[in-house]
N, C-alpha and C positions, 0 to 999 in steps of 0.2 A: 388506763393502762398502768399508771404508777401506783394505783391502789392495790394491785395484787401483791401479796406478801413475798412471793418468790422474786418479783422484779425489784422490790425494795431491798431484799437481801443481796441480790446480785449487784445492785448499784452501790450498796454499802461496802461490799467486798472489793469492788473496783476502786472506790475512793480510798479505802484502807490500804490497798496495794500501792496506789499512787503515792500516798503519804509515806509509806514505808520505803519506797524506792527513792523518794526525795530526801528522806532522812539519811539513808545510806550514802547518797551522793554528797550531802552536806558534810557528813563525817569524814568521808574520803578527802574532800576539799579542805577540811580543817587540818587534817594530818599533813596534806601537801603544803599548806601555808606555813605550818610549823617547821617543816623540813626546809622550806625556802628561808624562813627567818634565821634558823641556825646556820644555814649555809652562808647567808649574808654576814652574820656575826663572825663566822670563821674567816671569810674573805677579808673583812675589815681588820681582824687580828693579823692575818698574813700580810696585809698591806703595811701595817705598822711595823711588823718585824722586818719586812723588806727595806723599809726606809732606814731602820736601825742598822741593818746589815750593809746597806750602801754607805752609810757613814763610817762603819768599821772598815770597809774595803778601801775607802778613800784615805784612811789613815795608815794603810799598809805601804810598805816600800814597793818599788816596781817588781823586784824579784818575788816578793811574797804574793803580790797580785797574780803573777804568772802561775805560781804554784797553786794558789787558791782556785784560779780559773781551770787549771788542769784537773784538779780533784773534782770540781763540780761537773765538768764536761764528761769525765769518765763515769761518774755516778749516773748522770742522765743517760749516757749511751748504754750503760749496763741495764738500767731500768727499761729503756726502750727495747732492747734485745729480748728481755724476759717477757715483755708484753707482746711482742711480735711472735715469740715462740708459743705463747699461750693461745693466741688467736689462730 
């Protein structure tokens, strides 16, 4: 049955299609892993900046800390409102 040329052609086409699908899957996975890598790098950089910012905040006076906290909370509240409006 495998000796027929039409059967050989169909089997070759199925194998080629499977390889093509696997290649596309691997390329998508490759891009996903690159995105994760850069997100991890960004998260690490943000963590370092947060530690620096914490040191800066500790060096402020009590009044300056209150003003800083108010500015941050207002900006987060405004951002949240814009996000809820868009959703």
